[in-house]
VOPA-138928 format. One record per residue: residue number from 1; x, y, z of N, C-alpha, C in turn. Coordinates in steps of 0.2 Angstrom, whole numbers, always signed. Example, Ala and Ser with C-alpha at 12.3 -4.5 7.8 and 13.67 -1.06 7.14 Angstrom:
! residues 2
    k   n_c1   n_c2   n_c3  ca_c1  ca_c2  ca_c3   c_c1   c_c2   c_c3
    1    +66    -28    +39    +62    -22    +39    +66    -16    +39
    2    +64    -11    +35    +68     -5    +36    +64     +0    +39
END
This chain:
! residues 133
    k   n_c1   n_c2   n_c3  ca_c1  ca_c2  ca_c3   c_c1   c_c2   c_c3
    1    -55   +112   -222    -60   +113   -218    -63   +106   -215
    2    -63   +101   -219    -66    +95   -218    -62    +91   -212
    3    -55    +92   -212    -51    +89   -206    -53    +93   -199
    4    -54    +99   -200    -55   +103   -193    -62   +101   -191
    5    -67   +100   -195    -74    +98   -193    -73    +91   -190
    6    -69    +86   -194    -69    +79   -191    -66    +79   -184
    7    -60    +83   -183    -57    +84   -177    -62    +86   -171
    8    -66    +91   -173    -71    +94   -168    -76    +89   -166
    9    -78    +85   -171    -83    +80   -170    -80    +74   -165
   10    -74    +73   -167    -70    +68   -163    -69    +70   -156
   11    -67    +76   -155    -65    +79   -148    -72    +80   -144
   12    -77    +82   -147    -83    +83   -143    -88    +77   -142
   13    -85    +71   -145    -89    +65   -144    -89    +63   -136
   14    -94    +61   -134    -95    +59   -127    -89    +55   -124
   15    -87    +50   -127    -82    +46   -124    -76    +49   -123
   16    -74    +54   -128    -67    +57   -128    -68    +62   -122
   17    -73    +66   -121    -73    +70   -115    -73    +67   -109
   18    -77    +61   -108    -77    +57   -102    -70    +55   -101
   19    -66    +52   -106    -59    +50   -105    -55    +56   -102
   20    -56    +62   -105    -51    +67   -103    -53    +69    -96
   21    -59    +69    -94    -61    +70    -87    -57    +65    -82
   22    -58    +59    -85    -55    +53    -81    -47    +54    -80
   23    -44    +56    -85    -37    +57    -85    -35    +62    -80
   24    -39    +68    -80    -37    +73    -76    -38    +71    -69
   25    -44    +68    -67    -45    +66    -60    -40    +60    -58
   26    -38    +56    -63    -33    +51    -61    -27    +54    -60
   27    -25    +59    -63    -18    +62    -62    -18    +65    -55
   28    -24    +69    -53    -25    +72    -47    -25    +66    -41
   29    -28    +61    -42    -29    +55    -38    -22    +52    -37
   30    -18    +52    -42    -11    +49    -41     -7    +54    -37
   31     -7    +60    -37     -4    +65    -33     -6    +64    -26
   32    -12    +63    -25    -15    +62    -18    -12    +56    -15
   33    -12    +51    -19    -10    +44    -16     -2    +45    -15
   34     +1    +48    -19     +9    +48    -18    +10    +52    -12
   35     +7    +58    -11     +8    +62     -5     +6    +57     +1
   36     +0    +54     +1     -2    +50     +6     +3    +44     +8
   37     +6    +41     +3    +11    +36     +4    +18    +39     +7
   38    +20    +45     +4    +26    +47     +6    +26    +51    +13
   39    +20    +54    +14    +20    +59    +20    +16    +55    +26
   40    +12    +50    +25     +8    +47    +30    +10    +40    +31
   41    +11    +36    +26    +12    +29    +27    +20    +27    +28
   42    +24    +30    +24    +31    +28    +24    +35    +31    +31
   43    +33    +37    +33    +37    +39    +40    +36    +34    +46
   44    +30    +32    +47    +29    +27    +53    +32    +21    +51
   45    +31    +19    +45    +34    +12    +43    +42    +13    +44
   46    +45    +18    +42    +52    +19    +43    +54    +19    +50
   47    +50    +22    +54    +51    +23    +61    +51    +16    +64
   48    +46    +12    +62    +46     +5    +65    +52     +1    +63
   49    +55     +2    +57    +61     -1    +54    +67     +2    +57
   50    +67     +6    +62    +73     +9    +65    +75    +16    +63
   51    +70    +20    +62    +71    +27    +60    +74    +28    +53
   52    +72    +23    +48    +74    +24    +41    +70    +28    +37
   53    +73    +33    +33    +69    +37    +28    +70    +33    +22
   54    +65    +31    +19    +65    +27    +13    +68    +31     +7
   55    +67    +37     +7    +70    +41     +2    +78    +41     +2
   56    +81    +39     +7    +88    +39     +8    +91    +32     +7
   57    +86    +27     +6    +89    +20     +5    +92    +19     -2
   58    +98    +18     -2   +101    +17     -9   +108    +13     -8
   59   +110    +10    -13   +116     +6    -14   +121    +11    -18
   60   +126    +13    -15   +131    +17    -18   +136    +13    -23
   61   +135    +14    -29   +140    +10    -34   +146    +13    -35
   62   +146    +20    -35   +152    +24    -35   +151    +30    -31
   63   +156    +32    -27   +156    +38    -23   +157    +44    -27
   64   +154    +49    -25   +155    +56    -28   +162    +58    -29
   65   +164    +60    -35   +171    +62    -36   +171    +69    -38
   66   +173    +74    -34   +173    +81    -36   +166    +83    -37
   67   +164    +86    -43   +157    +88    -44   +153    +83    -47
   68   +156    +77    -49   +152    +72    -52   +148    +68    -46
   69   +141    +68    -47   +138    +65    -41   +139    +57    -41
   70   +137    +55    -35   +138    +47    -34   +133    +44    -38
   71   +135    +38    -40   +131    +33    -44   +127    +28    -39
   72   +121    +29    -38   +117    +25    -33   +111    +21    -37
   73   +109    +16    -33   +103    +12    -35    +98    +14    -29
   74    +93    +18    -30    +89    +21    -25    +83    +16    -24
   75    +84    +11    -21    +79     +6    -20    +74     +8    -15
   76    +75    +13    -11    +70    +16     -6    +65    +19    -10
   77    +67    +23    -15    +62    +27    -19    +58    +22    -23
   78    +61    +16    -25    +57    +11    -29    +52     +8    -24
   79    +54     +6    -18    +49     +3    -13    +43     +8    -12
   80    +44    +15    -12    +39    +19    -11    +34    +20    -17
   81    +37    +19    -23    +33    +19    -29    +29    +13    -30
   82    +32     +7    -28    +28     +1    -28    +22     +2    -23
   83    +23     +5    -17    +17     +6    -12    +12    +10    -15
   84    +14    +16    -19    +10    +20    -22     +6    +16    -27
   85     +9    +12    -31     +5     +8    -36     +0     +3    -33
   86     +2     +0    -28     -2     -5    -25     -9     -1    -22
   87     -8     +4    -19    -14     +8    -16    -18    +10    -22
   88    -15    +13    -27    -19    +15    -33    -23    +10    -36
   89    -19     +4    -37    -22     -2    -40    -28     -4    -36
   90    -27     -5    -30    -33     -7    -25    -39     -2    -26
   91    -37     +4    -26    -43     +9    -26    -47     +9    -33
   92    -43     +8    -38    -46     +7    -45    -50     +0    -45
   93    -47     -5    -42    -51    -12    -42    -57    -11    -38
   94    -57     -7    -33    -63     -7    -29    -68     -2    -33
   95    -66     +3    -36    -71     +7    -40    -74     +3    -45
   96    -70     -1    -49    -73     -5    -55    -77    -10    -52
   97    -76    -13    -46    -80    -18    -43    -87    -15    -41
   98    -87     -9    -38    -93     -6    -36    -97     -4    -43
   99    -94     -1    -48    -97     +1    -54   -100     -5    -57
  100    -97    -11    -57    -99    -17    -61   -105    -20    -57
  101   -105    -19    -50   -111    -22    -46   -117    -17    -47
  102   -116    -11    -48   -121     -6    -49   -124     -8    -56
  103   -120     -9    -61   -122    -11    -68   -126    -17    -68
  104   -124    -22    -64   -127    -29    -64   -134    -28    -61
  105   -135    -24    -55   -141    -23    -52   -146    -19    -57
  106   -143    -14    -61   -147    -11    -66   -150    -15    -71
  107   -145    -20    -73   -147    -25    -79   -152    -30    -76
  108   -152    -32    -70   -156    -37    -67   -163    -34    -66
  109   -164    -28    -65   -171    -25    -64   -175    -26    -70
  110   -181    -29    -70   -185    -30    -75   -187    -24    -79
  111   -187    -24    -85   -189    -18    -89   -197    -18    -89
  112   -200    -12    -87   -207    -11    -87   -210    -12    -94
  113   -215    -16    -95   -218    -17   -101   -221    -10   -104
  114   -220     -9   -110   -223     -2   -113   -230     -2   -113
  115   -233     +4   -112   -240     +6   -111   -243     +4   -118
  116   -249     +2   -118   -252     +0   -124   -254     +7   -128
  117   -254     +6   -135   -255    +12   -139   -263    +14   -139
  118   -264    +20   -141   -271    +22   -141   -276    +17   -145
  119   -273    +15   -151   -277    +10   -155   -279     +4   -151
  120   -274     +1   -147   -275     -5   -143   -280     -4   -138
  121   -279     +2   -134   -284     +4   -129   -291     +4   -132
  122   -292     +8   -138   -299     +8   -141   -301     +1   -143
  123   -297     -3   -146   -299    -10   -148   -301    -14   -142
  124   -297    -13   -136   -299    -17   -130   -306    -14   -128
  125   -307     -8   -128   -314     -5   -126   -319     -8   -130
  126   -318     -8   -137   -323    -11   -141   -325    -18   -140
  127   -319    -22   -139   -320    -29   -137   -324    -30   -131
  128   -322    -26   -126   -326    -27   -120   -333    -25   -120
  129   -335    -20   -124   -342    -18   -126   -346    -24   -129
  130   -342    -26   -134   -345    -32   -138   -346    -38   -134
  131   -342    -39   -129   -342    -45   -125   -348    -44   -120
  132   -349    -38   -118   -355    -37   -113   -362    -37   -116
  133   -362    -37   -123   -369    -37   -126   -371    -44   -128
END
């Protein structure tokens, strides 16, 4: 029973839940960026380069023989994956930069001094009364 409780404490700790949410959002964001690159960026770029579809760019090392598929180096898919990575890395960089600047502004704001306790207020009132006499 101790191990189950320990796992429950671990899984419900704030950082783990935040990390899980981040991973899920990151996976969805990765799919969005992949679609953006393959469906929006690469077709016009291929058109500018003479009607090239990057998915089809490959070096054939060995032609297909019978039912054996051809052996190729698919450098077009690699280029597309590199563009995906660069866009994701830039987006993460901007997000971290924004979060760090917000954190710096929050840390730079001066902390308000705590309100005096009841005893201090009463002692101040007594002091003021004694001074006035």
